[in-house]
ROKELO-281348 format. One record per residue: z negated, x negated, y of N, C-alpha, C, O in turn; residue number from 1. Coordinates in nm, 2 decimals. Atoms other than C-alpha are relative to their C-alpha. Example, Ala and Ser with C-alpha at 12.3 -4.5 7.8 and 13.67 -1.06 7.14 Angstrom:
{n_pz->0.00&n_px->-0.09&n_py->-0.12&ca_pz->-0.78&ca_px->-1.23&ca_py->-0.45&c_pz->0.00&c_px->-0.09&c_py->0.12&o_pz->-0.07&o_px->-0.19&o_py->0.12&k->1}
{n_pz->0.00&n_px->0.09&n_py->-0.11&ca_pz->-0.71&ca_px->-1.37&ca_py->-0.11&c_pz->-0.08&c_px->0.08&c_py->0.11&o_pz->-0.09&o_px->0.03&o_py->0.22&k->2}
This chain:
{n_pz->-0.14&n_px->-0.02&n_py->0.01&ca_pz->-1.11&ca_px->-0.62&ca_py->0.74&c_pz->0.03&c_px->0.10&c_py->-0.12&o_pz->-0.04&o_px->0.08&o_py->-0.22&k->1}
{n_pz->-0.03&n_px->-0.09&n_py->0.12&ca_pz->-0.96&ca_px->-0.34&ca_py->0.52&c_pz->0.05&c_px->-0.08&c_py->-0.12&o_pz->0.11&o_px->-0.19&o_py->-0.10&k->2}
{n_pz->-0.04&n_px->0.06&n_py->0.12&ca_pz->-0.89&ca_px->-0.43&ca_py->0.16&c_pz->0.11&c_px->0.09&c_py->-0.06&o_pz->0.10&o_px->0.21&o_py->-0.07&k->3}
{n_pz->-0.12&n_px->-0.07&n_py->0.06&ca_pz->-0.55&ca_px->-0.34&ca_py->0.00&c_pz->0.00&c_px->-0.04&c_py->-0.15&o_pz->-0.01&o_px->-0.15&o_py->-0.19&k->4}
{n_pz->0.00&n_px->0.02&n_py->0.14&ca_pz->-0.54&ca_px->-0.29&ca_py->-0.38&c_pz->0.13&c_px->0.07&c_py->-0.05&o_pz->0.15&o_px->0.18&o_py->-0.02&k->5}
{n_pz->-0.12&n_px->-0.05&n_py->0.06&ca_pz->-0.21&ca_px->-0.24&ca_py->-0.57&c_pz->-0.03&c_px->0.02&c_py->-0.15&o_pz->-0.10&o_px->-0.06&o_py->-0.22&k->6}
{n_pz->0.02&n_px->-0.03&n_py->0.14&ca_pz->-0.22&ca_px->-0.08&ca_py->-0.92&c_pz->0.07&c_px->-0.09&c_py->-0.09&o_pz->0.17&o_px->-0.16&o_py->-0.05&k->7}
{n_pz->-0.05&n_px->0.10&n_py->0.10&ca_pz->-0.14&ca_px->-0.28&ca_py->-1.23&c_pz->0.15&c_px->0.03&c_py->-0.03&o_pz->0.23&o_px->-0.06&o_py->-0.06&k->8}
{n_pz->-0.14&n_px->-0.03&n_py->0.03&ca_pz->0.19&ca_px->-0.09&ca_py->-1.28&c_pz->0.10&c_px->-0.06&c_py->0.11&o_pz->0.21&o_px->-0.10&o_py->0.08&k->9}
{n_pz->-0.08&n_px->0.08&n_py->-0.11&ca_pz->0.32&ca_px->-0.24&ca_py->-0.94&c_pz->-0.01&c_px->-0.15&c_py->-0.03&o_pz->0.09&o_px->-0.22&o_py->0.00&k->10}
{n_pz->0.02&n_px->0.15&n_py->0.02&ca_pz->0.18&ca_px->-0.58&ca_py->-1.03&c_pz->0.09&c_px->-0.05&c_py->-0.12&o_pz->0.12&o_px->-0.17&o_py->-0.13&k->11}
{n_pz->-0.10&n_px->0.04&n_py->0.10&ca_pz->0.41&ca_px->-0.58&ca_py->-1.34&c_pz->0.13&c_px->-0.04&c_py->0.05&o_pz->0.20&o_px->-0.12&o_py->-0.01&k->12}
{n_pz->-0.13&n_px->0.02&n_py->-0.06&ca_pz->0.71&ca_px->-0.59&ca_py->-1.11&c_pz->0.00&c_px->-0.11&c_py->0.10&o_pz->0.10&o_px->-0.18&o_py->0.12&k->13}
{n_pz->0.01&n_px->0.10&n_py->-0.11&ca_pz->0.59&ca_px->-0.81&ca_py->-0.83&c_pz->-0.14&c_px->-0.04&c_py->0.02&o_pz->-0.24&o_px->0.03&o_py->0.00&k->14}
{n_pz->0.13&n_px->0.05&n_py->-0.02&ca_pz->0.30&ca_px->-1.03&ca_py->-0.75&c_pz->-0.06&c_px->0.07&c_py->0.12&o_pz->-0.01&o_px->0.05&o_py->0.24&k->15}
{n_pz->0.07&n_px->-0.07&n_py->-0.11&ca_pz->0.06&ca_px->-0.82&ca_py->-0.54&c_pz->-0.15&c_px->0.01&c_py->-0.02&o_pz->-0.20&o_px->0.12&o_py->-0.04&k->16}
{n_pz->0.15&n_px->0.00&n_py->0.02&ca_pz->-0.30&ca_px->-0.92&ca_py->-0.58&c_pz->-0.07&c_px->0.07&c_py->0.11&o_pz->-0.01&o_px->0.08&o_py->0.22&k->17}
{n_pz->0.08&n_px->-0.07&n_py->-0.10&ca_pz->-0.57&ca_px->-0.73&ca_py->-0.39&c_pz->-0.02&c_px->-0.11&c_py->0.11&o_pz->-0.04&o_px->-0.23&o_py->0.09&k->18}
{n_pz->0.02&n_px->0.09&n_py->-0.11&ca_pz->-0.61&ca_px->-0.88&ca_py->-0.04&c_pz->-0.06&c_px->0.08&c_py->0.12&o_pz->-0.04&o_px->0.20&o_py->0.13&k->19}
{n_pz->0.05&n_px->-0.06&n_py->-0.13&ca_pz->-0.78&ca_px->-0.82&ca_py->0.30&c_pz->0.11&c_px->-0.02&c_py->0.10&o_pz->0.18&o_px->-0.12&o_py->0.10&k->20}
{n_pz->-0.10&n_px->0.01&n_py->-0.11&ca_pz->-0.55&ca_px->-0.75&ca_py->0.59&c_pz->-0.04&c_px->0.08&c_py->0.12&o_pz->-0.10&o_px->0.19&o_py->0.10&k->21}
{n_pz->0.04&n_px->-0.06&n_py->-0.12&ca_pz->-0.60&ca_px->-0.65&ca_py->0.95&c_pz->0.09&c_px->0.11&c_py->0.04&o_pz->0.21&o_px->0.11&o_py->0.01&k->22}
{n_pz->-0.08&n_px->-0.11&n_py->-0.05&ca_pz->-0.48&ca_px->-0.33&ca_py->1.11&c_pz->-0.08&c_px->0.12&c_py->0.03&o_pz->-0.19&o_px->0.14&o_py->-0.03&k->23}
{n_pz->0.07&n_px->-0.12&n_py->-0.04&ca_pz->-0.59&ca_px->0.00&ca_py->1.26&c_pz->0.05&c_px->0.12&c_py->-0.07&o_pz->-0.01&o_px->0.23&o_py->-0.08&k->24}
{n_pz->-0.05&n_px->-0.11&n_py->0.08&ca_pz->-0.36&ca_px->0.22&ca_py->1.05&c_pz->0.05&c_px->-0.05&c_py->-0.14&o_pz->0.05&o_px->-0.17&o_py->-0.16&k->25}
{n_pz->-0.05&n_px->0.04&n_py->0.13&ca_pz->-0.24&ca_px->0.22&ca_py->0.69&c_pz->0.12&c_px->-0.09&c_py->0.01&o_pz->0.13&o_px->-0.19&o_py->-0.05&k->26}
{n_pz->-0.13&n_px->0.07&n_py->-0.02&ca_pz->0.11&ca_px->0.11&ca_py->0.80&c_pz->-0.03&c_px->-0.14&c_py->0.06&o_pz->0.04&o_px->-0.24&o_py->0.01&k->27}
{n_pz->0.03&n_px->0.13&n_py->-0.06&ca_pz->-0.03&ca_px->-0.18&ca_py->1.02&c_pz->-0.06&c_px->-0.09&c_py->-0.10&o_pz->-0.02&o_px->-0.21&o_py->-0.11&k->28}
{n_pz->0.06&n_px->0.09&n_py->0.10&ca_pz->-0.24&ca_px->-0.31&ca_py->0.73&c_pz->0.10&c_px->-0.04&c_py->-0.10&o_pz->0.11&o_px->-0.15&o_py->-0.14&k->29}
{n_pz->-0.11&n_px->0.03&n_py->0.09&ca_pz->0.05&ca_px->-0.28&ca_py->0.49&c_pz->0.10&c_px->-0.10&c_py->0.05&o_pz->0.15&o_px->-0.19&o_py->-0.02&k->30}
{n_pz->-0.10&n_px->0.09&n_py->-0.06&ca_pz->0.28&ca_px->-0.45&ca_py->0.73&c_pz->-0.05&c_px->-0.15&c_py->0.00&o_pz->0.03&o_px->-0.24&o_py->-0.02&k->31}
{n_pz->0.05&n_px->0.13&n_py->0.01&ca_pz->0.05&ca_px->-0.75&ca_py->0.74&c_pz->0.02&c_px->-0.06&c_py->-0.14&o_pz->0.05&o_px->-0.18&o_py->-0.16&k->32}
{n_pz->-0.02&n_px->0.04&n_py->0.14&ca_pz->0.06&ca_px->-0.76&ca_py->0.36&c_pz->0.15&c_px->-0.04&c_py->-0.02&o_pz->0.18&o_px->-0.14&o_py->-0.09&k->33}
{n_pz->-0.14&n_px->0.02&n_py->0.02&ca_pz->0.44&ca_px->-0.73&ca_py->0.37&c_pz->0.05&c_px->-0.13&c_py->0.07&o_pz->0.14&o_px->-0.20&o_py->0.02&k->34}
{n_pz->-0.03&n_px->0.13&n_py->-0.07&ca_pz->0.46&ca_px->-1.02&ca_py->0.62&c_pz->-0.03&c_px->-0.12&c_py->-0.09&o_pz->0.04&o_px->-0.22&o_py->-0.08&k->35}
{n_pz->0.04&n_px->0.11&n_py->0.09&ca_pz->0.28&ca_px->-1.24&ca_py->0.37&c_pz->0.08&c_px->0.00&c_py->-0.13&o_pz->0.11&o_px->-0.10&o_py->-0.19&k->36}
{n_pz->-0.07&n_px->-0.02&n_py->0.13&ca_pz->0.46&ca_px->-1.10&ca_py->0.06&c_pz->0.11&c_px->0.10&c_py->0.01&o_pz->0.10&o_px->0.21&o_py->-0.02&k->37}
{n_pz->-0.10&n_px->-0.09&n_py->-0.03&ca_pz->0.79&ca_px->-0.95&ca_py->0.16&c_pz->0.06&c_px->0.08&c_py->-0.12&o_pz->0.11&o_px->0.19&o_py->-0.10&k->38}
{n_pz->-0.06&n_px->-0.06&n_py->0.12&ca_pz->0.90&ca_px->-0.86&ca_py->-0.19&c_pz->-0.07&c_px->0.13&c_py->-0.03&o_pz->-0.02&o_px->0.22&o_py->-0.10&k->39}
{n_pz->0.07&n_px->-0.12&n_py->0.03&ca_pz->0.63&ca_px->-0.59&ca_py->-0.21&c_pz->0.05&c_px->0.12&c_py->0.08&o_pz->0.05&o_px->0.23&o_py->0.03&k->40}
{n_pz->-0.04&n_px->-0.11&n_py->-0.08&ca_pz->0.78&ca_px->-0.38&ca_py->0.07&c_pz->0.10&c_px->0.09&c_py->-0.07&o_pz->0.08&o_px->0.21&o_py->-0.06&k->41}
{n_pz->-0.10&n_px->-0.08&n_py->0.06&ca_pz->1.08&ca_px->-0.26&ca_py->-0.13&c_pz->-0.06&c_px->0.09&c_py->-0.11&o_pz->0.00&o_px->0.19&o_py->-0.15&k->42}
{n_pz->0.06&n_px->-0.08&n_py->0.10&ca_pz->0.85&ca_px->-0.12&ca_py->-0.40&c_pz->-0.09&c_px->0.11&c_py->0.06&o_pz->-0.12&o_px->0.21&o_py->0.00&k->43}
{n_pz->0.09&n_px->-0.10&n_py->-0.06&ca_pz->0.63&ca_px->0.07&ca_py->-0.15&c_pz->0.08&c_px->0.09&c_py->0.10&o_pz->0.06&o_px->0.21&o_py->0.10&k->44}
{n_pz->-0.07&n_px->-0.08&n_py->-0.11&ca_pz->0.87&ca_px->0.18&ca_py->0.14&c_pz->0.15&c_px->0.00&c_py->-0.03&o_pz->0.20&o_px->-0.09&o_py->-0.09&k->45}
{n_pz->-0.15&n_px->-0.01&n_py->0.02&ca_pz->1.23&ca_px->0.30&ca_py->0.13&c_pz->0.07&c_px->-0.06&c_py->0.12&o_pz->0.00&o_px->-0.13&o_py->0.21&k->46}
{n_pz->-0.08&n_px->0.06&n_py->-0.11&ca_pz->1.51&ca_px->0.19&ca_py->0.37&c_pz->-0.03&c_px->0.05&c_py->0.14&o_pz->-0.01&o_px->-0.01&o_py->0.24&k->47}
{n_pz->0.04&n_px->-0.06&n_py->-0.13&ca_pz->1.38&ca_px->0.42&ca_py->0.64&c_pz->-0.14&c_px->-0.03&c_py->0.04&o_pz->-0.19&o_px->0.02&o_py->0.15&k->48}
{n_pz->0.14&n_px->0.03&n_py->-0.03&ca_pz->1.03&ca_px->0.28&ca_py->0.63&c_pz->-0.10&c_px->0.10&c_py->-0.04&o_pz->-0.22&o_px->0.10&o_py->0.00&k->49}
{n_pz->0.09&n_px->-0.10&n_py->0.05&ca_pz->0.88&ca_px->0.58&ca_py->0.46&c_pz->-0.05&c_px->-0.03&c_py->-0.14&o_pz->0.02&o_px->-0.11&o_py->-0.21&k->50}
{n_pz->0.05&n_px->0.03&n_py->0.14&ca_pz->0.67&ca_px->0.58&ca_py->0.14&c_pz->0.11&c_px->0.05&c_py->-0.10&o_pz->0.17&o_px->0.15&o_py->-0.08&k->51}
{n_pz->-0.09&n_px->-0.04&n_py->0.11&ca_pz->0.89&ca_px->0.59&ca_py->-0.17&c_pz->-0.05&c_px->0.13&c_py->-0.06&o_pz->-0.17&o_px->0.16&o_py->-0.06&k->52}
{n_pz->0.03&n_px->-0.13&n_py->0.05&ca_pz->0.90&ca_px->0.92&ca_py->-0.35&c_pz->-0.12&c_px->0.00&c_py->-0.10&o_pz->-0.20&o_px->0.10&o_py->-0.09&k->53}
{n_pz->0.11&n_px->0.00&n_py->0.10&ca_pz->0.65&ca_px->0.82&ca_py->-0.63&c_pz->-0.11&c_px->-0.10&c_py->0.04&o_pz->-0.18&o_px->-0.14&o_py->-0.05&k->54}
{n_pz->0.10&n_px->0.09&n_py->-0.04&ca_pz->0.42&ca_px->0.60&ca_py->-0.42&c_pz->-0.10&c_px->0.09&c_py->0.08&o_pz->-0.07&o_px->0.17&o_py->0.17&k->55}
{n_pz->0.11&n_px->-0.07&n_py->-0.07&ca_pz->0.08&ca_px->0.74&ca_py->-0.30&c_pz->-0.10&c_px->-0.10&c_py->0.05&o_pz->-0.12&o_px->-0.21&o_py->-0.01&k->56}
{n_pz->0.10&n_px->0.08&n_py->-0.07&ca_pz->-0.18&ca_px->0.59&ca_py->-0.07&c_pz->-0.13&c_px->0.07&c_py->0.00&o_pz->-0.13&o_px->0.19&o_py->0.04&k->57}
{n_pz->0.13&n_px->-0.05&n_py->-0.01&ca_pz->-0.55&ca_px->0.65&ca_py->-0.09&c_pz->-0.08&c_px->-0.09&c_py->0.09&o_pz->-0.08&o_px->-0.21&o_py->0.06&k->58}
{n_pz->0.09&n_px->0.07&n_py->-0.09&ca_pz->-0.80&ca_px->0.54&ca_py->0.18&c_pz->-0.14&c_px->0.05&c_py->-0.02&o_pz->-0.16&o_px->0.17&o_py->0.00&k->59}
{n_pz->0.14&n_px->-0.04&n_py->0.03&ca_pz->-1.16&ca_px->0.54&ca_py->0.08&c_pz->-0.01&c_px->0.13&c_py->-0.08&o_pz->-0.09&o_px->0.22&o_py->-0.06&k->60}
{n_pz->0.00&n_px->-0.11&n_py->0.10&ca_pz->-1.08&ca_px->0.79&ca_py->-0.20&c_pz->0.07&c_px->0.12&c_py->0.04&o_pz->0.08&o_px->0.22&o_py->-0.03&k->61}
{n_pz->-0.07&n_px->-0.12&n_py->-0.05&ca_pz->-0.88&ca_px->1.03&ca_py->0.01&c_pz->0.15&c_px->-0.03&c_py->0.02&o_pz->0.19&o_px->-0.14&o_py->0.07&k->62}
{n_pz->-0.14&n_px->0.02&n_py->-0.02&ca_pz->-0.50&ca_px->1.07&ca_py->0.00&c_pz->0.03&c_px->-0.02&c_py->0.15&o_pz->-0.02&o_px->0.06&o_py->0.23&k->63}
{n_pz->-0.03&n_px->0.04&n_py->-0.14&ca_pz->-0.35&ca_px->0.92&ca_py->0.32&c_pz->0.15&c_px->-0.01&c_py->0.02&o_pz->0.23&o_px->-0.02&o_py->-0.07&k->64}
{n_pz->-0.14&n_px->0.02&n_py->-0.04&ca_pz->-0.03&ca_px->0.89&ca_py->0.51&c_pz->0.00&c_px->-0.14&c_py->0.07&o_pz->-0.10&o_px->-0.20&o_py->0.10&k->65}
{n_pz->-0.02&n_px->0.13&n_py->-0.06&ca_pz->0.11&ca_px->0.57&ca_py->0.67&c_pz->-0.07&c_px->0.00&c_py->0.14&o_pz->-0.12&o_px->-0.11&o_py->0.18&k->66}
{n_pz->0.06&n_px->0.00&n_py->-0.14&ca_pz->-0.02&ca_px->0.68&ca_py->1.02&c_pz->-0.15&c_px->0.02&c_py->0.00&o_pz->-0.21&o_px->0.03&o_py->0.11&k->67}
{n_pz->0.15&n_px->-0.02&n_py->0.01&ca_pz->-0.38&ca_px->0.74&ca_py->0.90&c_pz->-0.07&c_px->-0.12&c_py->0.05&o_pz->-0.04&o_px->-0.23&o_py->0.02&k->68}
{n_pz->0.08&n_px->0.11&n_py->-0.04&ca_pz->-0.64&ca_px->0.53&ca_py->1.07&c_pz->-0.08&c_px->-0.06&c_py->-0.11&o_pz->-0.11&o_px->0.02&o_py->-0.21&k->69}
{n_pz->0.08&n_px->0.07&n_py->0.10&ca_pz->-0.84&ca_px->0.28&ca_py->0.87&c_pz->-0.12&c_px->-0.07&c_py->0.07&o_pz->-0.11&o_px->-0.11&o_py->0.18&k->70}
{n_pz->0.12&n_px->0.07&n_py->-0.05&ca_pz->-1.19&ca_px->0.14&ca_py->0.92&c_pz->0.00&c_px->-0.15&c_py->-0.04&o_pz->0.07&o_px->-0.19&o_py->-0.13&k->71}
{n_pz->0.02&n_px->0.14&n_py->0.03&ca_pz->-1.30&ca_px->-0.22&ca_py->0.91&c_pz->-0.03&c_px->-0.03&c_py->-0.14&o_pz->0.00&o_px->-0.13&o_py->-0.20&k->72}
{n_pz->0.04&n_px->0.01&n_py->0.14&ca_pz->-1.44&ca_px->-0.17&ca_py->0.56&c_pz->0.08&c_px->0.09&c_py->-0.09&o_pz->0.03&o_px->0.10&o_py->-0.21&k->73}
{n_pz->-0.07&n_px->-0.09&n_py->0.08&ca_pz->-1.18&ca_px->0.07&ca_py->0.43&c_pz->0.06&c_px->-0.07&c_py->-0.12&o_pz->0.10&o_px->-0.19&o_py->-0.12&k->74}
{n_pz->-0.07&n_px->0.05&n_py->0.12&ca_pz->-1.03&ca_px->0.03&ca_py->0.08&c_pz->0.13&c_px->0.09&c_py->-0.01&o_pz->0.12&o_px->0.21&o_py->-0.02&k->75}
{n_pz->-0.13&n_px->-0.07&n_py->0.01&ca_pz->-0.66&ca_px->0.12&ca_py->0.06&c_pz->0.06&c_px->-0.03&c_py->-0.14&o_pz->0.08&o_px->-0.15&o_py->-0.18&k->76}
{n_pz->-0.06&n_px->0.02&n_py->0.14&ca_pz->-0.52&ca_px->0.18&ca_py->-0.29&c_pz->0.15&c_px->0.05&c_py->0.01&o_pz->0.18&o_px->0.16&o_py->0.06&k->77}
{n_pz->-0.14&n_px->-0.03&n_py->0.01&ca_pz->-0.14&ca_px->0.18&ca_py->-0.34&c_pz->0.03&c_px->0.03&c_py->-0.14&o_pz->0.02&o_px->-0.06&o_py->-0.23&k->78}
{n_pz->-0.03&n_px->-0.05&n_py->0.14&ca_pz->-0.04&ca_px->0.38&ca_py->-0.65&c_pz->0.15&c_px->0.04&c_py->-0.01&o_pz->0.21&o_px->0.09&o_py->0.08&k->79}
{n_pz->-0.14&n_px->-0.05&n_py->0.03&ca_pz->0.30&ca_px->0.43&ca_py->-0.81&c_pz->-0.01&c_px->0.09&c_py->-0.12&o_pz->-0.05&o_px->0.05&o_py->-0.23&k->80}
{n_pz->0.00&n_px->-0.10&n_py->0.11&ca_pz->0.32&ca_px->0.75&ca_py->-1.01&c_pz->0.10&c_px->-0.03&c_py->-0.11&o_pz->0.21&o_px->-0.08&o_py->-0.08&k->81}
{n_pz->-0.09&n_px->0.02&n_py->0.11&ca_pz->0.47&ca_px->0.72&ca_py->-1.35&c_pz->0.06&c_px->0.13&c_py->-0.04&o_pz->-0.01&o_px->0.23&o_py->-0.05&k->82}
{n_pz->-0.07&n_px->-0.12&n_py->0.05&ca_pz->0.73&ca_px->0.97&ca_py->-1.46&c_pz->0.08&c_px->-0.03&c_py->-0.12&o_pz->0.09&o_px->-0.14&o_py->-0.17&k->83}
{n_pz->-0.08&n_px->0.02&n_py->0.12&ca_pz->0.94&ca_px->1.03&ca_py->-1.76&c_pz->-0.07&c_px->0.07&c_py->-0.12&o_pz->-0.17&o_px->0.13&o_py->-0.10&k->84}
{n_pz->0.06&n_px->-0.07&n_py->0.11&ca_pz->0.88&ca_px->1.16&ca_py->-2.10&c_pz->0.03&c_px->-0.07&c_py->-0.13&o_pz->-0.01&o_px->-0.02&o_py->-0.24&k->85}
């Protein structure tokens, strides 16, 4: 099962420990996580179901989109870029 890891800056705002979740695409895997922990969704996706402006997804070390396929052993990292000065 793919493993989803959220960066510590997201974990400061909402409980989102690393977890395994089933799915064939990034979105399907994230949806399973959101079904278990609905409060995470608003930090990752906007109202149209798209990635928020400062959220990036990496699958097995490569930047990915929500429709990218994932493998049974894939590692999905959800990052929130920090901005400001």
